[in-house]
C-alpha positions in Angstrom: -0.1 -0.1 0.1 1.5 3.5 -1.0 1.8 5.9 1.9 0.5 9.4 1.6 3.0 12.3 2.1 1.8 13.0 5.6 2.2 9.2 6.5 5.7 9.3 5.0 6.6 12.2 7.0 5.7 10.3 10.1 7.7 7.3 9.2 10.7 9.4 8.0 10.7 11.2 11.4 10.5 7.8 13.3 13.4 6.4 11.4 15.5 9.7 11.8 15.0 9.3 15.5 15.8 5.4 15.6 18.9 5.6 13.3 22.4 7.2 13.3 21.6 9.1 10.2 21.6 12.9 9.3 19.3 14.1 6.4 20.9 16.6 4.1 19.1 18.6 1.3 20.2 21.2 -1.1 18.5 24.4 -1.7 17.1 23.2 -5.0 15.2 20.2 -3.6 11.5 20.2 -3.8 9.9 21.8 -0.6 8.5 18.5 1.1 12.2 17.2 0.9 13.9 20.1 2.1 11.5 20.6 4.8 12.3 17.2 6.4 16.1 17.7 6.2 18.2 18.1 9.4 20.9 20.3 7.4 20.3 22.5 4.3 22.3 24.7 2.1 24.4 25.0 -1.1 26.7 22.3 -1.9 29.9 23.4 -0.2 28.1 24.3 2.9 26.4 21.0 3.0 29.9 19.0 2.5 31.5 21.2 5.3 28.5 20.9 7.8 28.3 17.1 7.4 32.0 16.9 8.0 31.4 18.4 11.5 28.4 16.0 12.0 28.8 12.8 14.2 26.3 10.5 12.5 27.5 7.4 10.8 25.2 7.9 8.0 24.5 10.9 5.5 21.3 10.7 3.5 22.0 13.3 0.9 19.2 14.7 -1.1 21.0 16.5 -4.1 22.9 15.3 -7.2 25.9 12.8 -7.4 28.8 15.2 -7.5 27.6 16.8 -4.0 27.4 13.2 -2.5 30.8 12.6 -3.8 32.1 15.7 -2.1 30.6 14.7 1.2 32.6 11.5 0.7 35.7 12.8 -0.4 35.9 15.3 2.5 34.6 12.7 5.0 35.8 9.3 3.9 34.9 7.6 7.2 31.2 8.6 6.6 28.7 6.3 4.8 27.1 8.5 2.2 23.6 7.3 0.7 21.4 9.0 -1.8 17.7 8.5 -2.4 18.5 9.3 -6.0 22.0 9.5 -7.6 20.6 12.2 -9.8 23.2 13.6 -12.2 24.1 17.2 -12.7 23.8 17.8 -16.4 26.7 20.4 -16.1 28.9 17.9 -14.3 28.0 15.3 -17.0 29.5 17.8 -19.6 33.2 17.1 -18.5 35.0 13.9 -17.3 38.7 13.1 -16.9 39.1 12.4 -20.8 37.6 15.7 -21.7 39.8 17.4 -19.3 42.7 15.7 -20.8 41.6 16.9 -24.3 41.3 20.6 -22.9 44.9 20.5 -21.6 46.1 19.0 -25.0 44.2 21.9 -26.8 46.3 24.3 -24.9 49.4 22.4 -25.5 48.7 22.4 -29.2 48.3 26.2 -29.0 51.7 26.8 -27.5 50.9 26.8 -23.8 52.8 24.0 -21.8 51.4 22.0 -19.1 53.6 23.4 -16.6 52.0 27.1 -17.4 48.5 25.8 -16.9 46.6 26.0 -13.4 43.2 24.3 -13.6 40.4 25.4 -11.5 37.1 23.4 -11.4 33.8 24.7 -10.2 32.6 22.5 -7.6 29.8 21.3 -9.9 32.0 18.5 -11.2 32.6 14.9 -10.7 35.4 13.5 -8.4 37.6 12.2 -11.4 37.6 15.8 -12.5 38.6 17.3 -9.3 41.3 14.6 -8.9 42.7 15.5 -12.2 42.8 19.1 -11.3 44.3 18.3 -7.8 46.9 16.2 -9.6 47.9 19.1 -11.9 48.3 21.6 -8.9 44.8 23.1 -9.2 41.9 23.4 -7.0 38.3 23.7 -6.6 36.1 26.8 -6.5 32.5 27.9 -5.8 30.3 30.6 -7.2 30.8 32.5 -4.1 34.6 32.3 -3.8 35.6 31.9 -7.6 37.0 35.5 -7.6 39.0 34.9 -4.5 40.5 31.5 -5.9 41.2 33.0 -9.4 42.9 36.0 -7.9 45.1 33.7 -5.8 45.8 31.3 -8.8 46.9 34.3 -11.1 49.5 35.1 -8.7 51.4 32.0 -10.0 51.7 33.8 -13.5 50.0 30.8 -15.2 46.9 30.4 -17.7 43.8 29.4 -15.7 41.9 26.3 -17.2 38.4 26.9 -16.0 36.1 24.0 -16.0 33.3 23.1 -16.4 31.0 26.3 -16.4 31.9 28.8 -19.1 29.5 31.5 -17.7 30.9 31.3 -14.4 34.6 31.8 -15.8 33.5 34.5 -18.2 31.7 36.4 -15.6 34.5 36.4 -13.0 36.9 37.3 -15.9 34.6 40.4 -16.9 34.4 41.3 -13.0 38.2 41.3 -12.9 38.8 43.0 -16.2 40.7 39.8 -17.5 40.5 38.4 -21.0 38.8 35.1 -21.5 37.8 32.7 -24.2 35.9 29.4 -24.6 38.2 26.6 -25.7 37.8 25.5 -29.1 36.4 28.7 -30.3 38.3 31.4 -32.3 41.0 33.3 -30.4 44.6 32.8 -29.5 44.8 31.0 -26.0 48.2 32.8 -25.3 46.5 36.0 -25.3 44.0 35.3 -22.6 44.1 35.0 -18.8 41.2 32.3 -18.3 40.5 29.6 -20.9 36.9 28.3 -20.0 35.5 24.9 -20.9 32.4 25.0 -22.9 30.0 23.7 -20.2 26.9 25.3 -18.8 23.8 24.9 -16.5 20.8 24.2 -18.5 18.5 25.9 -15.9 20.4 29.1 -15.8 20.5 29.4 -19.6 16.6 29.8 -19.5 16.9 33.3 -18.7 17.1 36.1 -21.3 17.7 39.9 -21.7 14.0 40.0 -23.0 12.9 38.6 -19.5 14.8 41.4 -17.9 13.2 44.0 -20.3 9.8 42.7 -19.5 10.3 43.0 -15.7 11.8 46.4 -15.9 8.9 47.6 -18.1 6.2 46.1 -15.9 7.7 47.2 -12.6 9.9 50.4 -12.8 12.3 50.4 -10.3 12.4 46.4 -9.9 15.9 45.0 -9.2 17.3 42.1 -11.1 19.3 39.5 -9.1 21.0 36.7 -10.9 23.3 33.6 -10.2 26.8 33.7 -12.0 25.9 30.6 -13.9 23.8 32.9 -16.2 25.1 34.0 -19.5 27.3 37.1 -19.2 24.7 39.1 -21.0 22.3 38.4 -18.2 24.7 39.2 -15.5 25.6 42.5 -17.2 22.1 43.7 -17.2 21.6 42.5 -13.5 21.5 44.8 -10.5 23.0 42.1 -8.3 24.9 38.8 -9.2 25.7 36.4 -6.5 25.8 32.6 -5.4 23.0 30.9 -3.9 23.7 31.9 -0.3 24.6 35.5 -1.5 21.1 35.7 -3.4 19.4 34.5 -0.2 21.2 37.3 1.9 20.7 40.0 -0.7 17.0 39.5 -1.0 16.3 39.0 2.9 18.0 42.3 3.4 15.8 44.2 0.8 12.9 46.3 2.0 9.7 44.3 1.9 8.1 46.6 -0.6 11.1 46.4 -3.0 10.1 44.3 -6.0 12.9 41.9 -7.2 13.2 39.5 -10.1 15.6 36.5 -9.4 17.5 34.4 -12.1 18.1 31.0 -10.4 16.3 27.8 -9.8 12.5 27.9 -9.3 12.4 25.9 -5.8 14.8 28.3 -4.2 13.1 31.4 -5.6 9.7 30.3 -4.5 10.9 30.0 -0.9 12.9 33.4 -0.6 10.1 35.6 0.6 6.2 35.8 0.4 5.8 39.1 -1.4 7.3 41.2 -4.4 9.7 38.3 -5.4 9.4 37.0 -9.1 10.9 34.3 -11.0 12.9 36.0 -13.8 11.7 33.5 -16.8 8.7 32.9 -19.0 9.0 29.3 -18.2 9.5 27.5 -15.0 13.4 27.3 -14.4 13.2 24.0 -12.5 16.2 21.7 -12.2 14.9 18.1 -13.4 17.7 16.2 -11.6 17.3 18.1 -8.3 13.6 17.4 -8.3 14.0 13.7 -8.9 14.1 12.9 -5.2 10.7 12.3 -3.3 9.8 11.8 0.0 9.2 8.3 -0.9 12.7 7.9 -2.0 13.9 9.2 1.3 11.6 6.8 3.1 12.9 3.8 1.1 16.5 4.8 1.7 16.2 5.2 5.3 14.2 1.9 5.6 17.1 0.2 3.8 19.5 1.5 6.4 17.0 0.2 9.1 17.1 -3.3 7.4 20.9 -3.2 7.3 21.1 -3.2 3.5 21.9 0.5 2.6 21.2 1.5 -1.0 22.7 3.9 -3.3 25.8 4.3 -1.2 28.6 6.5 -2.7 32.1 5.1 -3.0 35.2 6.9 -4.5 38.3 5.1 -5.6 41.3 5.7 -3.4 43.5 7.5 -6.0 40.5 9.8 -7.0 39.7 10.4 -3.4 43.3 11.5 -2.7 43.6 14.1 -5.4 40.1 15.3 -5.3 40.3 15.9 -1.6 43.7 17.7 -2.2 41.9 20.0 -4.9 39.0 20.8 -2.1 41.4 21.3 0.7 43.6 23.9 -1.4 40.3 25.9 -1.7 39.5 25.4 2.0 42.9 26.6 2.8 42.3 30.1 1.3 
């Protein structure tokens, strides 16, 4: 017999109290999943807070690379996921595509020893490991400018993977020259060489959407995530990471209208009045929305039965170098 959502919540609460488990959910999860989590936040915040948590099991509601990051930083923990959903951006690059990008730069006159790779945290562990082994580090949307500023002190070319938009937006903020790998241009003349990856959700926002809201509500503010195209960010009043967007909007006067360019579930929870989704279509991440209350219940029940499912494992060498790449970021 299928349980209702209310019955599932009761069972989930019972199992959480019985088991040595912490339920963790990303900001983009659907409301009913987000509400039953013990820890919520963006990807790095979740990895850091679960590292400090004492539970044997982490039940992670998010996408695969996030569960991997928890396991990499806390290898002693048992990390399970109700759905090992795959971030589309993270799937756009793997270790072989990373090697191809390095070869492209080599073929265009840039030696490997003159390249410093940086990977956005939205990448799988094998890519983080490649970056770590090559002397590079991880960044998030909130600290990318800090990480790139530090990296440039080494006098090397920055290979930025996988999100071209974040790389280009940070380059624009810093007055640096960037190009997308494989497109026209001379890599030797650029500071940041961006892999051609992107977030499909953040590509939904257009300058026409911004024009629509500015015409409909004179004085409205536009706040967007740096995974949006540079044309969108250049036309915005504020650009920031998930946590930065949350703070920015919370600090606005209640009567100040704001249109937000990021994932729908997050925008929908920001505040009750004068907040709009900057899109003519619903910008909902399909993989983040795969996880249901029933999935959470089934995963908890499997732990209770002594047969955990969807457990995250990371191969030893990958674990070693991915952790080094993450720790280089954390050291800054």
